[in-house]
VOGU-3710 file (C-alpha; in Angstrom, 3 decimals, decimal comma):
1> mqitmqltte> 30,380/-0,599/24,158  30,148/-2,143/27,619  26,418/-1,431/27,770  25,794/-3,185/24,434  27,675/-6,284/25,565  25,582/-6,501/28,748  22,234/-6,671/26,971  20,329/-9,857/27,713  19,910/-12,523/25,080  16,214/-11,674/24,714
11> qklaqrrasl> 17,015/-8,007/24,105  19,500/-8,945/21,405  17,063/-11,330/19,751  14,261/-8,767/19,858  15,877/-6,937/16,946  15,823/-10,128/14,885  12,226/-10,926/15,796  11,092/-7,441/14,860  11,403/-8,494/11,219  8,732/-11,128/11,863
21> sgkvdpaqla> 6,085/-8,665/13,034  4,191/-8,982/9,774  2,540/-12,123/8,413  5,074/-14,552/6,965  4,241/-16,607/3,885  6,280/-19,814/4,326  6,048/-20,731/0,616  7,416/-17,351/-0,500  10,114/-17,415/2,166  11,110/-20,945/1,136
31> qairhgdrsa> 11,416/-19,864/-2,503  13,620/-16,919/-1,549  15,842/-19,177/0,572  16,198/-21,638/-2,318  17,416/-18,769/-4,489  20,123/-17,936/-1,960  18,555/-14,759/-0,592  20,676/-14,063/2,498  18,100/-11,841/4,202  15,470/-14,538/3,680
41> largitlves> 17,816/-17,116/5,204  18,410/-14,856/8,212  14,655/-14,370/8,565  14,075/-18,123/8,380  16,644/-18,799/11,096  15,045/-16,127/13,274  11,729/-17,954/12,836  13,093/-21,339/13,927  14,901/-19,737/16,885  11,785/-17,948/18,121
51> tradhqavaq> 9,972/-19,425/21,116  6,594/-17,957/20,111  4,009/-20,589/19,229  2,839/-18,764/16,075  6,433/-18,386/14,848  7,142/-22,065/15,516  4,078/-23,098/13,516  5,306/-21,096/10,507  8,861/-22,364/11,033  7,780/-26,013/10,884
61> tllaellpdt> 5,807/-25,354/7,695  8,881/-23,661/6,229  11,130/-26,592/7,155  8,703/-29,107/5,668  8,691/-27,075/2,445  12,506/-27,016/2,280  13,288/-30,522/3,540  13,730/-31,993/0,001  16,414/-29,343/-0,642  18,538/-30,308/2,361
71> grairvglsg> 21,232/-32,901/3,003  23,705/-31,957/0,277  26,247/-30,062/2,387  29,225/-31,342/4,335  28,497/-30,768/8,029  31,495/-30,120/10,277  31,436/-29,457/14,015  34,306/-27,408/15,485  35,068/-27,702/19,174  37,913/-26,649/21,427
81> apgvgkstft> 38,713/-24,988/24,709  38,425/-21,187/24,978  41,605/-19,539/23,725  42,553/-22,331/21,349  41,750/-20,105/18,365  38,415/-21,473/17,123  37,293/-18,216/15,529  40,702/-17,581/13,943  40,761/-21,113/12,560  37,141/-20,913/11,377
91> eafglyltgk> 37,867/-17,714/9,484  41,068/-19,079/7,893  39,324/-22,333/6,953  36,244/-20,522/5,663  38,300/-18,159/3,494  40,207/-21,126/2,071  36,934/-22,804/1,109  35,366/-19,700/-0,441  38,622/-19,246/-2,348  37,934/-22,655/-3,884
101> glkvavlaid> 34,502/-21,451/-5,012  32,537/-23,116/-2,224  29,754/-21,478/-0,227  30,285/-21,671/3,537  27,799/-21,108/6,366  29,114/-20,661/9,901  26,667/-21,256/12,737  28,587/-19,887/15,706  27,212/-20,542/19,175  28,063/-17,928/21,802
111> pssartggsi> 27,999/-18,786/25,493  25,141/-17,252/27,464  25,592/-15,988/30,992  23,883/-18,279/33,496  23,385/-15,252/35,781  22,128/-12,529/33,424  21,214/-14,421/30,257  23,467/-12,079/28,291  25,384/-13,164/25,204  27,877/-11,094/23,224
121> lgdktrmell> 27,081/-12,545/19,766  30,295/-11,031/18,422  31,408/-13,647/15,915  31,106/-11,300/12,942  33,615/-8,971/14,591  35,973/-11,876/15,365  35,733/-13,087/11,752  35,684/-9,744/9,995  37,207/-10,874/6,683  34,941/-13,904/6,363
131> ardrnafirp> 31,907/-11,816/7,290  32,546/-9,624/4,247  32,926/-12,595/1,880  29,939/-12,889/-0,486  30,198/-16,687/-0,432  30,048/-16,887/3,358  27,225/-16,539/5,836  27,860/-16,160/9,575  25,057/-16,548/12,059  25,830/-16,145/15,779
141> spaggtlggv> 23,285/-17,580/18,196  23,198/-17,759/21,997  23,610/-21,162/23,629  20,947/-20,094/26,105  21,880/-22,729/28,655  21,383/-25,613/26,231  23,605/-28,570/27,020  26,098/-29,520/24,370  27,281/-26,014/23,548  24,782/-25,720/20,717
151> arrtreamll> 21,583/-23,732/20,501  18,426/-25,869/20,546  17,532/-24,846/16,998  21,014/-25,194/15,496  19,919/-28,334/13,630  17,065/-26,496/11,934  19,262/-23,515/11,106  21,650/-25,977/9,468  18,855/-27,370/7,285  17,883/-23,867/6,160
161> aeaagfdvil> 21,497/-23,079/5,243  21,677/-26,283/3,203  18,466/-25,378/1,376  20,014/-21,986/0,585  22,753/-23,776/-1,354  25,693/-23,685/1,055  28,228/-26,431/0,383  29,861/-26,599/3,814  28,218/-25,959/7,191  30,606/-25,174/10,052
171> ietvgvgqse> 29,150/-25,313/13,562  31,500/-23,564/15,971  30,573/-24,554/19,511  31,006/-22,928/22,913  33,922/-24,983/24,195  35,019/-28,395/25,375  33,031/-30,028/28,167  31,287/-33,304/28,851  28,000/-32,035/27,421  29,805/-30,591/24,378
181> tavadmvdmf> 29,544/-33,990/22,700  25,964/-33,106/21,665  27,418/-31,507/18,540  28,324/-34,990/17,288  24,606/-35,700/16,953  24,209/-33,228/14,100  27,404/-33,236/12,021  29,193/-35,588/9,628  32,635/-34,844/11,055  33,615/-33,780/14,560
191> llllspgggd> 36,784/-31,662/14,526  38,601/-31,095/17,815  40,911/-28,068/17,891  43,803/-28,159/20,376  46,830/-26,035/21,265  50,410/-27,305/21,467  50,833/-28,719/24,944  52,226/-32,197/24,594  51,670/-34,720/27,344  50,584/-32,153/29,924
201> elqgikrgim> 47,617/-31,079/27,842  46,835/-34,663/26,830  46,184/-35,462/30,488  43,511/-32,769/30,610  41,567/-33,870/27,521  38,479/-35,903/28,336  38,559/-39,365/26,812  34,942/-38,971/25,702  35,825/-35,963/23,561  38,824/-37,767/22,041
211> eladlivvnk> 36,681/-40,788/21,204  34,196/-38,597/19,334  36,846/-36,788/17,277  37,095/-37,668/13,581  39,895/-35,158/13,115  42,210/-33,443/15,602  43,816/-30,161/14,587  46,743/-28,779/16,583  46,554/-25,018/16,082  49,248/-22,355/16,653
221> adgdlipaak> 51,891/-24,521/14,947  54,150/-21,574/14,151  57,289/-19,829/15,427  58,719/-21,191/18,661  55,693/-23,464/19,120  56,463/-25,644/16,081  58,492/-28,259/18,040  55,810/-28,449/20,746  53,099/-28,745/18,086  54,899/-31,641/16,404
231> raqmeyqaal> 55,331/-33,437/19,729  51,659/-32,905/20,493  50,732/-34,284/17,066  52,649/-37,508/17,723  51,222/-37,914/21,218  47,622/-37,298/20,165  48,021/-39,700/17,260  49,399/-42,354/19,623  46,466/-41,786/21,973  43,983/-42,198/19,120
241> hlmkpksacw> 45,490/-45,576/18,220  44,532/-46,820/21,686  40,870/-45,939/21,126  38,281/-47,800/19,099  37,406/-45,823/15,933  33,830/-44,555/15,577  33,608/-46,038/12,099  35,218/-49,020/10,402  35,875/-46,924/7,298  37,757/-44,046/8,950
251> rpvvklvsal> 40,602/-43,762/11,426  41,011/-40,298/12,993  44,129/-38,307/12,113  45,971/-35,335/13,618  46,871/-32,284/11,509  49,057/-29,255/12,241  47,749/-25,777/11,459  48,724/-22,167/11,919  45,393/-20,394/11,567  47,106/-17,046/12,092
261> rkegvddvwe> 49,360/-17,637/9,079  46,689/-19,619/7,214  49,042/-22,596/6,925  47,858/-26,204/6,932  44,198/-25,448/6,229  44,489/-27,258/2,896  45,501/-30,436/4,764  42,430/-30,080/6,966  40,125/-29,779/3,961  41,800/-32,804/2,371
271> avtahheamt> 41,055/-34,808/5,529  37,445/-33,554/5,637  36,773/-34,556/2,027  38,540/-37,916/2,464  36,351/-38,651/5,488  33,186/-37,615/3,620  34,057/-39,775/0,603  34,903/-42,795/2,762  31,692/-42,475/4,783  29,581/-42,042/1,650
281> aageldrlrg> 31,141/-44,992/-0,185  30,591/-47,294/2,792  26,989/-46,192/3,277  27,942/-44,924/6,729  26,905/-41,319/6,056  23,270/-42,237/5,418  23,241/-44,464/8,497  24,801/-41,719/10,634  22,356/-39,049/9,515  19,423/-41,401/10,053
291> aqakawmwte> 20,563/-42,098/13,612  21,048/-38,366/14,204  17,511/-37,634/12,984  16,089/-40,152/15,479  18,195/-38,676/18,294  16,920/-35,224/17,284  13,310/-36,445/17,509  13,795/-37,722/21,063  15,565/-34,507/22,057  12,517/-32,572/20,866
301> ireglfsalk> 10,235/-34,907/22,812  12,216/-34,322/26,022  12,353/-30,559/25,470  8,666/-30,442/24,556  7,666/-32,403/27,635  9,728/-30,098/29,839  8,118/-27,023/28,254  4,643/-28,529/28,633  5,260/-29,132/32,334  6,435/-25,576/32,939
311> ahpqgaalip> 3,492/-24,158/30,968  0,884/-26,345/32,687  -1,188/-24,174/35,103  -1,068/-26,761/37,889  2,569/-27,594/37,120  3,712/-23,978/37,428  2,109/-23,788/40,864  3,337/-27,214/41,971  6,987/-26,968/40,909  8,163/-24,550/43,683
321> dleadvaagk> 6,585/-26,731/46,400  8,048/-29,935/44,984  11,495/-28,361/44,666  11,297/-27,249/48,296  10,195/-30,720/49,453  13,000/-32,416/47,504  15,601/-29,991/48,870  14,325/-30,544/52,425  14,353/-34,314/52,039  10,571/-34,615/52,490
331> ttptaaaqrl> 10,161/-36,531/49,231  12,386/-38,256/46,710  13,250/-36,655/43,361  11,636/-39,632/41,586  8,346/-39,245/43,460  8,307/-35,499/42,766  9,009/-36,073/39,077  6,197/-38,623/38,849  3,721/-36,139/40,338  4,659/-33,587/37,699
341> lalvmgpgka> 4,615/-36,056/34,820  1,167/-37,253/35,868  -0,170/-33,785/35,024  0,537/-34,245/31,304  0,464/-38,044/31,045  -2,465/-38,809/33,339  -2,572/-40,437/36,775  -0,771/-43,778/37,046  1,066/-43,343/33,725  4,131/-41,386/34,872
//
């Protein structure tokens, strides 16, 4: 068991990519995804996650084919510190939704080791009941060092899940941090999960995370923790009143939940649907998704430029020398960056 958990991310993903060894027909794969074929959906996500140029070419054709079938799901981002019970809550919430006849896709991002590149990818074991539900689809992916606690291709995986007919997309992120706010650039609602802690915990929550939250859920509101959970609810709600709301049509609220006992999840869903209806009626949802699409485009430009620099023959040879010069104080970081950028942009244009 220990050996399996220590496999690198690339070794784990090799099993997924093995299914792509043959020629992929994007039109046929798109049709299978539209019909809700789970294996086709998994294969499509493996395509968009692959870093191979030939796989990416097919993936972009597939996405273009399916783009008209996307955009109908409710997109919810789940964030919270490790140990707050994200997986337990996600499973309880997912089971509640499938019990209502909805189809739920969970895109769970596992942290990758900065030292070894390893990632456990164990979300199906942490959400065993939901993993067996025919109306649920769980896809763990490694964060791979991507800022924001989300895999680079999470947005595209979300589009594929929407095209497959899933009604709710839950993106469970790595954990709370300053860069974690990237999840807000791809979801309709940002849900922050917290533990009972009252004022002491409130001091440790970054204001930036609080300002992005559309809904705060205090988990573990059961047993002896009920009084603490209620105090935390009041204090978080008071803190939210001091912050400017993200949208004029929605003021964030705080809900109490016991994911372990599956209590309060109905209140969470009520808040999610109320937010979605308010945003849709005000035209804010279309505006938000349009802004997110533009942000996504510029993220791809930055990532693509970075990849082009690392792949450039001269760049690969120049980078170690520039890094050494910057570290030794022989040149400024800006000057070094301009030398690299000139390789792909042309002299005098960096």
